[in-house]
VOLO-278653 format. One record per residue: residue number from 1; residue in three letters; x, y, z of N, C-alpha, C in turn. Coordinates in pm, 1 decimal, always signed. Layout:
NODE    i   aa      n_c1      n_c2      n_c3     ca_c1     ca_c2     ca_c3      c_c1      c_c2      c_c3
NODE  NUM  Ala         X         Y         Z         X         Y         Z         X         Y         Z
...
REM end
This chain:
NODE    i   aa      n_c1      n_c2      n_c3     ca_c1     ca_c2     ca_c3      c_c1      c_c2      c_c3
NODE    1  Unk   +2817.7   -2624.3   -6499.4   +2675.8   -2572.2   -6494.2   +2672.8   -2426.3   -6509.5
NODE    2  Unk   +2590.0   -2374.9   -6600.3   +2591.9   -2231.6   -6632.5   +2517.9   -2157.0   -6519.8
NODE    3  Unk   +2588.0   -2058.9   -6468.9   +2533.3   -1979.3   -6357.1   +2431.8   -1874.5   -6401.3
NODE    4  Unk   +2318.1   -1863.5   -6330.2   +2215.2   -1779.7   -6370.2   +2255.4   -1631.1   -6355.4
NODE    5  Unk   +2215.2   -1556.2   -6451.4   +2241.9   -1413.9   -6443.1   +2138.1   -1349.8   -6354.5
NODE    6  Unk   +2168.1   -1217.9   -6316.8   +2067.5   -1148.0   -6234.8   +1938.9   -1133.2   -6305.8
NODE    7  Unk   +1945.0   -1110.1   -6432.7   +1822.1   -1098.3   -6515.9   +1737.4   -1222.7   -6509.2
NODE    8  Unk   +1808.2   -1333.3   -6525.0   +1741.0   -1468.8   -6531.8   +1677.5   -1496.5   -6391.4
NODE    9  Unk   +1746.2   -1470.5   -6281.5   +1689.8   -1483.2   -6151.8   +1576.2   -1392.5   -6127.9
NODE   10  Unk   +1583.0   -1272.4   -6168.4   +1466.7   -1170.3   -6150.7   +1342.9   -1222.7   -6223.6
NODE   11  Unk   +1364.7   -1272.2   -6348.4   +1248.0   -1324.9   -6427.4   +1189.6   -1444.3   -6353.5
NODE   12  Unk   +1277.4   -1528.0   -6308.4   +1230.3   -1653.8   -6240.9   +1144.0   -1621.2   -6112.3
NODE   13  Unk   +1193.8   -1525.6   -6029.1   +1118.4   -1490.4   -5908.5    +991.5   -1415.6   -5938.6
NODE   14  Unk    +999.3   -1337.0   -6039.8    +877.1   -1255.7   -6081.2    +772.6   -1353.5   -6136.4
NODE   15  Unk    +815.0   -1464.5   -6206.1    +723.8   -1565.5   -6256.4    +663.5   -1636.2   -6139.7
NODE   16  Unk    +746.1   -1675.0   -6042.3    +694.5   -1745.3   -5920.1    +589.5   -1658.9   -5852.2
NODE   17  Unk    +621.7   -1530.4   -5835.0    +530.9   -1440.7   -5770.5    +399.7   -1419.6   -5836.0
NODE   18  Unk    +411.3   -1398.9   -5969.0    +292.3   -1371.4   -6049.8    +202.9   -1489.1   -6058.0
NODE   19  Unk    +258.8   -1613.5   -6071.1    +196.3   -1733.5   -6082.2    +112.0   -1752.8   -5944.7
NODE   20  Unk    +176.4   -1736.5   -5831.4    +112.3   -1759.2   -5700.5      +9.8   -1643.1   -5679.1
NODE   21  Unk     +36.0   -1521.2   -5730.7     -54.5   -1410.4   -5714.4    -182.5   -1445.9   -5788.0
NODE   22  Unk    -178.7   -1496.7   -5905.1    -294.3   -1534.5   -5983.6    -380.1   -1651.2   -5913.5
NODE   23  Unk    -300.6   -1744.5   -5857.4    -371.6   -1853.2   -5779.9    -444.1   -1786.0   -5660.0
NODE   24  Unk    -381.0   -1698.5   -5576.4    -439.7   -1643.3   -5470.3    -559.4   -1551.0   -5509.0
NODE   25  Unk    -552.2   -1490.8   -5625.2    -655.9   -1391.4   -5673.6    -775.3   -1466.9   -5723.1
NODE   26  Unk    -767.8   -1570.9   -5786.6    -877.1   -1643.2   -5849.3    -933.4   -1752.3   -5766.7
NODE   27  Unk    -897.7   -1772.5   -5643.7    -948.8   -1880.5   -5564.8   -1033.0   -1831.8   -5447.0
NODE   28  Unk   -1147.6   -1882.5   -5432.6   -1238.5   -1862.8   -5319.2   -1254.2   -1986.3   -5241.1
NODE   29  Unk   -1259.3   -1962.2   -5101.7   -1287.2   -2079.5   -5021.3   -1177.8   -2133.8   -4940.1
NODE   30  Unk   -1057.6   -2074.0   -4954.3    -945.9   -2117.8   -4869.1    -871.4   -2238.2   -4921.5
NODE   31  Unk    -802.9   -2303.3   -4825.6    -704.0   -2405.4   -4859.4    -748.0   -2513.4   -4951.8
NODE   32  Unk    -840.8   -2591.4   -4915.4    -885.8   -2712.0   -4991.0    -940.7   -2670.0   -5131.3
NODE   33  Unk   -1014.0   -2558.8   -5136.9   -1061.1   -2517.7   -5261.8    -950.6   -2470.2   -5355.5
NODE   34  Unk    -840.8   -2424.7   -5287.5    -723.6   -2376.9   -5367.8    -646.4   -2491.3   -5427.5
NODE   35  Unk    -660.6   -2607.9   -5365.9    -578.0   -2724.5   -5411.8    -604.2   -2755.2   -5559.3
NODE   36  Unk    -728.2   -2754.1   -5598.1    -759.1   -2778.2   -5739.8    -698.4   -2678.8   -5836.2
NODE   37  Unk    -690.0   -2554.6   -5801.9    -629.3   -2455.0   -5877.7    -475.5   -2476.3   -5883.9
NODE   38  Unk    -422.8   -2500.7   -5770.0    -271.1   -2525.3   -5769.3    -241.7   -2649.6   -5849.4
NODE   39  Unk    -320.9   -2758.4   -5841.8    -297.2   -2872.4   -5921.5    -299.3   -2847.2   -6071.7
NODE   40  Unk    -395.2   -2778.5   -6113.9    -417.1   -2741.7   -6256.1    -296.3   -2655.3   -6304.6
NODE   41  Unk    -269.1   -2551.2   -6223.1    -175.6   -2445.3   -6271.8     -32.7   -2493.8   -6263.6
NODE   42  Unk      +9.5   -2557.7   -6153.2    +146.1   -2595.3   -6127.7    +188.2   -2731.8   -6187.6
NODE   43  Unk     +88.1   -2829.6   -6181.6    +118.0   -2966.7   -6238.0     +80.7   -2979.0   -6384.6
NODE   44  Unk     -33.8   -2939.1   -6417.9     -81.5   -2966.1   -6557.4     -26.8   -2856.8   -6656.3
NODE   45  Unk     -28.1   -2732.8   -6617.6     +13.2   -2633.2   -6713.2    +167.0   -2604.1   -6715.2
NODE   46  Unk    +219.6   -2581.6   -6595.4    +363.7   -2531.5   -6590.0    +459.2   -2644.4   -6560.4
NODE   47  Unk    +403.6   -2758.5   -6520.1    +487.9   -2879.2   -6483.9    +599.3   -2845.7   -6388.6
NODE   48  Unk    +575.0   -2762.2   -6288.1    +679.1   -2737.2   -6195.0    +699.0   -2848.0   -6093.9
NODE   49  Unk    +583.5   -2921.9   -6067.6    +599.7   -3033.5   -5972.2    +507.8   -3140.7   -6029.6
NODE   50  Unk    +537.7   -3264.5   -5979.5    +452.5   -3377.8   -6016.3    +334.9   -3385.0   -5920.6
NODE   51  Unk    +225.7   -3452.4   -5962.5    +104.5   -3469.2   -5879.7    +144.0   -3538.4   -5751.8
NODE   52  Unk    +224.2   -3640.3   -5750.8    +259.1   -3706.2   -5627.1    +336.6   -3617.8   -5531.0
NODE   53  Unk    +421.2   -3524.1   -5590.2    +485.7   -3427.3   -5503.3    +385.5   -3337.8   -5437.9
NODE   54  Unk    +284.0   -3289.8   -5513.3    +180.4   -3207.4   -5451.8    +113.1   -3272.7   -5347.8
NODE   55  Unk     +74.2   -3401.9   -5366.4     +10.0   -3473.6   -5255.4     +92.6   -3478.3   -5129.5
NODE   56  Unk    +224.6   -3497.2   -5148.2    +313.9   -3495.5   -5028.7    +312.9   -3356.0   -4962.4
NODE   57  Unk    +326.0   -3251.0   -5043.2    +321.9   -3116.7   -4985.7    +197.1   -3089.6   -4911.3
NODE   58  Unk     +85.9   -3132.6   -4968.9     -42.4   -3117.5   -4897.3     -55.3   -3191.6   -4769.0
NODE   59  Unk      +4.4   -3315.6   -4768.0      -1.4   -3393.6   -4653.6     +87.2   -3322.4   -4540.0
NODE   60  Unk    +203.7   -3272.4   -4577.8    +286.1   -3201.6   -4479.9    +222.5   -3073.0   -4433.6
NODE   61  Unk    +167.4   -2998.5   -4533.0     +99.3   -2874.2   -4494.1     -19.0   -2893.7   -4399.9
NODE   62  Unk     -87.7   -3011.2   -4403.0    -203.5   -3045.0   -4323.6    -161.2   -3058.0   -4180.5
NODE   63  Unk     -42.7   -3109.1   -4151.7      +0.8   -3138.5   -4014.0     +96.1   -3039.1   -3959.7
NODE   64  Unk    +120.4   -2927.0   -4035.5    +203.3   -2820.1   -3990.1    +118.7   -2695.9   -3961.1
NODE   65  Unk    +164.9   -2600.1   -3881.0     +84.8   -2485.5   -3855.8     +75.5   -2396.6   -3987.5
NODE   66  Unk     -42.0   -2328.2   -3996.1     -58.6   -2237.9   -4111.2    -167.3   -2291.8   -4203.9
NODE   67  Unk    -195.6   -2203.0   -4303.7    -292.5   -2236.8   -4404.3    -238.6   -2334.5   -4504.2
NODE   68  Unk    -313.5   -2432.1   -4542.0    -276.9   -2540.3   -4627.6    -220.4   -2483.6   -4760.9
NODE   69  Unk    -295.2   -2395.7   -4824.8    -253.2   -2339.6   -4954.5    -122.9   -2265.8   -4945.5
NODE   70  Unk    -112.5   -2186.0   -4840.2      +8.0   -2103.3   -4820.3    +132.0   -2192.3   -4791.7
NODE   71  Unk    +113.1   -2292.5   -4717.4    +230.5   -2387.5   -4688.8    +271.1   -2462.7   -4815.7
NODE   72  Unk    +165.5   -2500.7   -4891.5    +195.2   -2575.4   -5011.9    +264.7   -2482.7   -5111.3
NODE   73  Unk    +224.5   -2354.8   -5117.0    +291.9   -2263.1   -5214.2    +436.2   -2237.9   -5169.5
NODE   74  Unk    +458.3   -2237.3   -5037.4    +600.6   -2217.1   -4988.4    +684.4   -2331.6   -5028.6
NODE   75  Unk    +627.0   -2462.1   -5024.2    +703.1   -2578.2   -5064.0    +743.7   -2566.3   -5211.3
NODE   76  Unk    +642.6   -2533.6   -5293.3    +662.7   -2524.1   -5435.6    +768.4   -2416.6   -5476.9
NODE   77  Unk    +753.4   -2302.8   -5407.3    +849.4   -2191.2   -5431.2    +990.8   -2225.5   -5388.1
NODE   78  Unk    +999.8   -2304.0   -5277.0   +1132.7   -2346.3   -5231.2   +1198.2   -2443.8   -5334.7
NODE   79  Unk   +1120.2   -2527.3   -5391.1   +1176.8   -2622.6   -5487.0   +1212.9   -2548.9   -5615.6
NODE   80  Unk   +1141.2   -2448.8   -5654.2   +1158.1   -2381.2   -5778.7   +1267.9   -2280.4   -5770.0
NODE   81  Unk   +1277.6   -2212.7   -5651.3   +1375.2   -2104.5   -5648.2   +1452.4   -2090.8   -5507.3
NODE   82  Unk   +1463.1   -2204.0   -5436.0   +1533.7   -2196.3   -5312.2   +1457.3   -2129.4   -5203.5
NODE   83  Unk   +1527.6   -2081.1   -5096.4   +1462.0   -2015.8   -4984.2   +1393.8   -1891.4   -5032.5
NODE   84  Unk   +1461.7   -1809.4   -5109.4   +1402.4   -1683.2   -5161.6   +1276.7   -1720.3   -5249.7
NODE   85  Unk   +1277.7   -1827.9   -5324.8   +1168.8   -1863.1   -5402.1   +1053.8   -1896.9   -5312.5
NODE   86  Unk   +1072.6   -1962.2   -5195.4    +965.7   -1991.8   -5098.9    +907.5   -1875.9   -5044.9
NODE   87  Unk    +997.3   -1769.0   -5014.8    +938.8   -1646.1   -4960.7    +856.0   -1575.3   -5064.1
NODE   88  Unk    +905.1   -1567.9   -5188.0    +837.0   -1496.0   -5292.7    +704.4   -1566.9   -5316.5
NODE   89  Unk    +706.6   -1696.7   -5322.3    +575.0   -1770.9   -5347.2    +475.6   -1744.2   -5246.1
NODE   90  Unk    +518.9   -1738.0   -5118.7    +427.9   -1716.0   -5006.9    +372.0   -1576.0   -5014.0
NODE   91  Unk    +462.0   -1475.3   -5044.0    +407.6   -1342.1   -5059.5    +308.6   -1329.5   -5177.0
NODE   92  Unk    +341.4   -1396.4   -5277.6    +254.8   -1393.7   -5406.1    +112.8   -1436.4   -5373.4
NODE   93  Unk    +103.8   -1552.7   -5299.1     -27.7   -1614.0   -5282.8    -106.9   -1542.9   -5171.8
NODE   94  Unk     -46.9   -1467.5   -5078.2    -117.7   -1400.3   -4977.5    -148.7   -1256.2   -5010.7
NODE   95  Unk     -81.4   -1197.8   -5108.1     -96.8   -1054.3   -5141.2    -237.4   -1028.0   -5182.2
NODE   96  Unk    -302.5   -1110.6   -5277.2    -440.4   -1070.8   -5312.2    -543.0   -1075.2   -5188.5
NODE   97  Unk    -519.5   -1172.0   -5105.8    -611.0   -1187.2   -4994.8    -591.5   -1059.8   -4901.4
NODE   98  Unk    -470.6   -1014.6   -4879.4    -448.2    -898.5   -4783.1    -521.3    -771.9   -4856.3
NODE   99  Unk    -502.6    -755.6   -4982.0    -567.7    -638.3   -5045.2    -715.8    -641.9   -5051.2
NODE  100  Unk    -772.3    -759.8   -5078.4    -917.0    -777.0   -5087.6    -971.6    -764.9   -4942.7
NODE  101  Unk    -915.8    -829.1   -4842.7    -966.0    -822.2   -4704.8    -965.5    -683.4   -4649.9
NODE  102  Unk    -863.1    -606.0   -4684.3    -847.8    -467.9   -4642.4    -970.7    -383.7   -4695.7
NODE  103  Unk    -993.6    -405.8   -4831.5   -1107.8    -332.3   -4897.7   -1244.0    -375.0   -4828.6
NODE  104  Unk   -1261.6    -505.4   -4812.6   -1387.2    -551.4   -4763.3   -1407.1    -510.9   -4619.6
NODE  105  Unk   -1303.3    -514.8   -4541.0   -1313.4    -468.1   -4403.3   -1355.8    -329.3   -4391.0
NODE  106  Unk   -1313.1    -242.0   -4487.6   -1343.4     -99.8   -4488.2   -1487.9     -77.1   -4534.9
NODE  107  Unk   -1544.7    -167.2   -4602.4   -1673.4    -146.3   -4669.0   -1791.3    -234.9   -4622.1
NODE  108  Unk   -1747.3    -335.8   -4543.3   -1844.5    -446.5   -4501.6   -1972.2    -392.7   -4445.7
NODE  109  Unk   -1949.4    -294.4   -4355.2   -2069.9    -241.7   -4277.5   -2170.4    -176.1   -4370.3
NODE  110  Unk   -2121.1    -134.3   -4492.1   -2211.1     -63.9   -4586.3   -2291.6    -157.5   -4665.3
NODE  111  Unk   -2250.8    -279.9   -4690.6   -2323.1    -367.7   -4787.6   -2347.1    -507.3   -4721.2
NODE  112  Unk   -2318.6    -535.9   -4599.8   -2329.6    -666.3   -4537.1   -2478.1    -716.9   -4550.5
NODE  113  Unk   -2570.5    -627.0   -4532.3   -2708.9    -666.7   -4527.3   -2783.5    -653.4   -4673.2
NODE  114  Unk   -2696.2    -623.3   -4767.4   -2748.4    -611.9   -4904.0   -2798.9    -749.9   -4961.6
NODE  115  Unk   -2922.0    -759.0   -5016.0   -2971.8    -890.2   -5065.3   -2881.8    -944.2   -5171.9
NODE  116  Unk   -2833.5    -854.9   -5270.6   -2753.9    -904.0   -5374.6   -2619.3    -967.1   -5324.7
NODE  117  Unk   -2564.2    -902.0   -5229.2   -2439.8    -955.7   -5166.8   -2463.1   -1085.1   -5101.7
NODE  118  Unk   -2576.1   -1101.6   -5022.7   -2601.1   -1225.1   -4953.4   -2620.2   -1339.2   -5069.4
NODE  119  Unk   -2686.7   -1312.0   -5169.7   -2699.2   -1416.7   -5278.6   -2571.8   -1441.8   -5344.9
NODE  120  Unk   -2483.5   -1348.8   -5363.8   -2358.3   -1371.2   -5422.0   -2273.0   -1465.0   -5337.6
NODE  121  Unk   -2277.6   -1439.3   -5203.7   -2195.7   -1525.1   -5113.5   -2253.6   -1668.1   -5106.9
NODE  122  Unk   -2384.3   -1679.2   -5118.9   -2446.1   -1809.6   -5124.0   -2402.2   -1897.1   -5246.9
NODE  123  Unk   -2393.5   -1821.6   -5362.6   -2339.5   -1889.0   -5479.5   -2192.7   -1925.3   -5464.7
NODE  124  Unk   -2115.2   -1838.5   -5407.4   -1974.1   -1866.1   -5387.4   -1955.6   -1992.1   -5301.7
NODE  125  Unk   -2034.5   -2005.7   -5198.4   -2028.2   -2124.3   -5105.3   -2050.8   -2242.9   -5179.7
NODE  126  Unk   -2145.0   -2253.4   -5267.1   -2175.7   -2371.7   -5350.5   -2055.5   -2397.4   -5442.8
NODE  127  Unk   -2005.7   -2295.8   -5504.8   -1890.0   -2313.9   -5594.6   -1767.1   -2367.4   -5518.2
NODE  128  Unk   -1748.6   -2324.9   -5399.4   -1633.1   -2377.0   -5315.5   -1651.4   -2517.2   -5288.1
NODE  129  Unk   -1774.5   -2564.4   -5256.3   -1800.6   -2709.3   -5235.0   -1764.4   -2794.0   -5354.3
NODE  130  Unk   -1793.3   -2743.9   -5477.4   -1770.8   -2814.6   -5596.7   -1619.5   -2829.4   -5614.0
NODE  131  Unk   -1543.4   -2717.1   -5595.0   -1397.1   -2715.9   -5607.9   -1334.9   -2820.5   -5511.5
NODE  132  Unk   -1392.2   -2824.8   -5392.3   -1331.0   -2916.0   -5286.2   -1357.5   -3059.2   -5328.0
NODE  133  Unk   -1474.5   -3080.5   -5374.2   -1516.4   -3226.9   -5412.5   -1436.3   -3269.2   -5526.6
NODE  134  Unk   -1414.7   -3171.0   -5625.7   -1335.2   -3203.7   -5744.9   -1200.2   -3245.1   -5708.5
NODE  135  Unk   -1128.3   -3168.5   -5621.3    -992.3   -3189.1   -5579.5    -992.5   -3320.5   -5507.3
NODE  136  Unk   -1084.9   -3349.9   -5418.6   -1085.9   -3475.6   -5337.5   -1094.0   -3590.5   -5431.7
NODE  137  Unk   -1185.1   -3591.8   -5530.1   -1195.6   -3701.6   -5622.3   -1066.4   -3732.2   -5693.5
NODE  138  Unk   -1000.3   -3625.4   -5740.8    -875.6   -3637.1   -5804.5    -765.8   -3696.7   -5719.6
NODE  139  Unk    -763.6   -3655.7   -5589.9    -658.6   -3712.6   -5502.5    -689.9   -3851.2   -5462.4
NODE  140  Unk    -814.5   -3890.6   -5449.9    -850.4   -4031.0   -5419.1    -796.1   -4125.4   -5530.6
NODE  141  Unk    -810.6   -4078.7   -5655.8    -771.8   -4161.8   -5767.7    -614.0   -4184.6   -5763.4
NODE  142  Unk    -543.2   -4089.3   -5709.3    -396.2   -4089.5   -5709.1    -350.6   -4171.3   -5582.3
NODE  143  Unk    -428.1   -4164.4   -5473.7    -371.6   -4219.5   -5345.9    -427.3   -4353.6   -5306.9
NODE  144  Unk    -550.7   -4381.4   -5328.8    -611.3   -4508.0   -5302.2    -589.2   -4604.8   -5408.6
NODE  145  Unk    -476.9   -4669.2   -5395.3    -428.1   -4759.9   -5516.8    -427.7   -4903.2   -5477.0
NODE  146  Unk    -449.9   -4943.1   -5360.3    -455.7   -5087.5   -5327.4    -544.0   -5110.6   -5203.7
NODE  147  Unk    -551.2   -5231.3   -5156.0    -642.2   -5262.0   -5043.4    -597.0   -5190.5   -4919.4
NODE  148  Unk    -472.5   -5175.6   -4892.6    -423.8   -5111.3   -4765.8    -465.7   -4971.6   -4758.4
NODE  149  Unk    -443.4   -4894.8   -4877.3    -481.1   -4753.6   -4878.2    -631.2   -4732.7   -4877.2
NODE  150  Unk    -705.5   -4830.9   -4924.4    -854.6   -4821.4   -4925.8    -897.0   -4840.2   -4776.3
NODE  151  Unk    -834.3   -4930.4   -4705.5    -870.8   -4951.9   -4564.4    -843.9   -4830.3   -4483.2
NODE  152  Unk    -718.3   -4774.3   -4508.6    -683.8   -4649.5   -4435.5    -788.5   -4529.8   -4470.0
NODE  153  Unk    -823.9   -4521.2   -4592.6    -911.0   -4418.5   -4636.7   -1050.4   -4431.4   -4569.3
NODE  154  Unk   -1103.2   -4550.5   -4571.2   -1233.1   -4574.7   -4508.7   -1225.7   -4548.1   -4350.1
NODE  155  Unk   -1122.1   -4604.5   -4289.0   -1115.0   -4584.4   -4145.8   -1099.6   -4434.9   -4108.8
NODE  156  Unk   -1016.5   -4367.8   -4187.9   -1001.9   -4225.3   -4153.0   -1123.5   -4141.3   -4176.7
NODE  157  Unk   -1197.7   -4173.3   -4287.9   -1324.3   -4110.5   -4327.0   -1425.5   -4128.2   -4219.3
NODE  158  Unk   -1446.9   -4256.5   -4173.8   -1546.5   -4286.8   -4073.2   -1511.2   -4211.1   -3945.4
NODE  159  Unk   -1377.7   -4217.1   -3904.6   -1343.7   -4159.9   -3780.7   -1358.9   -3998.3   -3779.9
NODE  160  Unk   -1321.8   -3943.5   -3896.2   -1328.3   -3793.9   -3903.8   -1472.8   -3747.5   -3914.2
NODE  161  Unk   -1554.5   -3829.6   -3985.8   -1686.0   -3786.9   -4010.3   -1786.4   -3812.6   -3894.6
NODE  162  Unk   -1763.1   -3920.8   -3816.4   -1863.2   -3959.5   -3715.1   -1810.8   -3957.2   -3575.7
NODE  163  Unk   -1690.4   -3908.2   -3545.3   -1642.2   -3892.2   -3419.2   -1581.7   -3752.4   -3400.8
NODE  164  Unk   -1555.4   -3718.0   -3275.2   -1508.4   -3585.7   -3242.0   -1349.0   -3592.0   -3217.3
NODE  165  Unk   -1281.9   -3698.2   -3257.7   -1144.2   -3709.8   -3246.6   -1074.4   -3597.5   -3329.2
NODE  166  Unk    -973.1   -3535.4   -3277.4    -900.0   -3422.5   -3340.5    -838.5   -3474.3   -3464.4
NODE  167  Unk    -832.4   -3394.9   -3569.0    -765.8   -3440.1   -3696.0    -619.0   -3476.7   -3675.2
NODE  168  Unk    -553.8   -3392.1   -3592.2    -407.9   -3411.8   -3576.9    -374.0   -3552.4   -3519.8
NODE  169  Unk    -462.6   -3598.0   -3430.1    -443.1   -3732.3   -3370.6    -466.7   -3845.1   -3478.6
NODE  170  Unk    -563.9   -3821.9   -3559.3    -586.4   -3918.3   -3670.1    -465.2   -3930.5   -3755.6
NODE  171  Unk    -410.3   -3812.7   -3798.7    -298.6   -3798.4   -3888.5    -177.1   -3878.4   -3816.6
NODE  172  Unk    -151.1   -3846.3   -3690.1     -36.9   -3906.4   -3624.3     -53.9   -4063.6   -3616.2
NODE  173  Unk    -173.8   -4107.9   -3596.1    -195.1   -4256.8   -3585.6    -172.3   -4319.9   -3722.8
NODE  174  Unk    -218.9   -4250.6   -3830.5    -196.6   -4304.5   -3967.1     -46.6   -4307.2   -4004.1
NODE  175  Unk     +24.4   -4195.5   -3964.8    +175.6   -4194.0   -3987.2    +237.1   -4316.7   -3919.0
NODE  176  Unk    +209.4   -4330.5   -3791.5    +270.2   -4443.0   -3710.0    +237.5   -4579.9   -3774.2
NODE  177  Unk    +101.0   -4599.4   -3810.6     +67.2   -4726.9   -3864.0    +136.6   -4751.4   -4003.2
NODE  178  Unk    +150.5   -4647.6   -4078.5    +216.8   -4659.2   -4208.6    +366.3   -4702.1   -4190.5
NODE  179  Unk    +422.3   -4625.4   -4097.5    +572.1   -4658.1   -4071.2    +585.4   -4804.1   -4022.2
NODE  180  Unk    +499.6   -4848.3   -3931.0    +510.5   -4987.4   -3878.4    +483.9   -5083.2   -3994.4
NODE  181  Unk    +393.4   -5063.7   -4075.9    +354.1   -5148.4   -4185.3    +468.8   -5157.9   -4287.4
NODE  182  Unk    +537.8   -5041.6   -4316.0    +648.7   -5043.5   -4402.3    +764.1   -5121.9   -4350.8
NODE  183  Unk    +789.7   -5110.9   -4216.0    +893.8   -5185.4   -4151.1    +866.3   -5337.1   -4162.8
NODE  184  Unk    +745.2   -5371.5   -4143.4    +708.0   -5516.3   -4143.7    +728.4   -5570.7   -4287.3
NODE  185  Unk    +680.6   -5495.2   -4382.3    +685.5   -5539.9   -4527.4    +834.2   -5549.0   -4566.5
NODE  186  Unk    +912.5   -5445.8   -4530.9   +1053.9   -5448.7   -4573.1   +1129.1   -5560.4   -4509.6
NODE  187  Unk   +1089.0   -5614.9   -4398.2   +1162.6   -5726.8   -4344.0   +1112.6   -5862.2   -4381.0
NODE  188  Unk   +1007.5   -5864.1   -4453.8    +951.9   -5988.5   -4504.5   +1040.7   -6056.6   -4605.2
NODE  189  Unk   +1074.8   -6187.2   -4587.2   +1164.4   -6254.5   -4683.3   +1099.3   -6263.3   -4815.9
NODE  190  Unk   +1176.3   -6262.9   -4927.0   +1117.9   -6277.1   -5060.5   +1045.0   -6405.0   -5075.1
NODE  191  Unk    +938.0   -6401.0   -5158.0    +854.3   -6520.9   -5183.2    +943.8   -6633.6   -5245.9
NODE  192  Unk    +904.7   -6748.3   -5225.4    +975.4   -6864.8   -5270.4    +986.1   -6868.5   -5432.5
NODE  193  Unk   +1099.0   -6874.1   -5477.3   +1116.0   -6880.6   -5621.7   +1167.5   -6754.1   -5674.6
NODE  194  Unk   +1151.1   -6642.4   -5606.2   +1193.5   -6517.1   -5654.0   +1350.0   -6499.6   -5670.4
NODE  195  Unk   +1408.8   -6533.6   -5557.5   +1557.7   -6526.9   -5555.8   +1607.7   -6636.4   -5642.7
NODE  196  Unk   +1558.5   -6766.2   -5632.5   +1619.1   -6868.8   -5713.2   +1591.6   -6846.3   -5857.2
NODE  197  Unk   +1478.0   -6792.9   -5893.5   +1443.8   -6762.0   -6030.3   +1553.4   -6670.3   -6094.0
NODE  198  Unk   +1593.2   -6572.5   -6019.1   +1685.7   -6479.9   -6071.9   +1825.8   -6547.3   -6073.0
NODE  199  Unk   +1859.2   -6626.9   -5976.5   +1981.4   -6703.1   -5985.5   +1989.5   -6805.6   -6097.7
NODE  200  Unk   +1883.6   -6867.0   -6124.6   +1879.9   -6962.8   -6232.6   +1894.8   -6888.5   -6368.0
NODE  201  Unk   +1821.4   -6772.5   -6370.9   +1831.4   -6694.8   -6494.0   +1979.5   -6655.6   -6520.5
NODE  202  Unk   +2047.0   -6615.8   -6413.3   +2189.9   -6576.2   -6426.6   +2281.5   -6690.2   -6464.2
NODE  203  Unk   +2244.1   -6812.4   -6412.4   +2321.8   -6927.1   -6448.4   +2306.1   -6960.7   -6595.3
NODE  204  Unk   +2182.6   -6960.1   -6641.4   +2158.7   -6984.4   -6782.0   +2230.3   -6887.2   -6876.1
NODE  205  Unk   +2230.6   -6758.9   -6833.2   +2306.0   -6658.8   -6914.1   +2450.1   -6688.1   -6921.2
NODE  206  Unk   +2501.4   -6734.7   -6797.8   +2643.5   -6767.0   -6786.9   +2677.3   -6893.0   -6871.8
NODE  207  Unk   +2585.4   -6986.0   -6880.0   +2604.9   -7106.9   -6957.1   +2603.6   -7091.0   -7109.9
NODE  208  Unk   +2529.1   -6985.2   -7149.4   +2517.7   -6959.3   -7295.3   +2629.8   -6882.4   -7351.4
NODE  209  Unk   +2703.7   -6818.4   -7250.4   +2829.6   -6745.8   -7306.6   +2934.0   -6838.4   -7363.2
REM end
């Protein structure tokens, strides 16, 4: 295997940083709104990860401390460039927010009551809702693939929307139920005819030789 030169590594890490910087700079609304941008940029355009991998990263990021988008970016950077890649990706995605927040914090008292600013924030909030809904629809198509996942989706949706149960407990219950179901299915004996059909096919092949 050809070892990467210092120049190649530098270009790779700068690419990771700049890609995550653009994602952090052009996204309003935080974690879930950022998911749609991450999906389009990293899965569809650069092909750094598969959509299924992104779903796994988001699921882990949801149940671990920290911002979803930042955690997800760290996972992607780690896969792309190791531990240093994860650090670079994290720095890239948070740098725009730090700069913009520092500027806004210094000026907020001067324009917080401005009518134009209020209308601008109202429009941004609507845009954020659309981004979240768009990302949600895309993930539903990828994850709700059979009756079991549909039942889980409906149960979690009803529980999260109409009860005050903490999200972390819902996630833990779903994880436990999924593990139990997987163990039950993996221990189920094969349906009648599956094994024999394969055996008969092998015998036929052996007889024709």
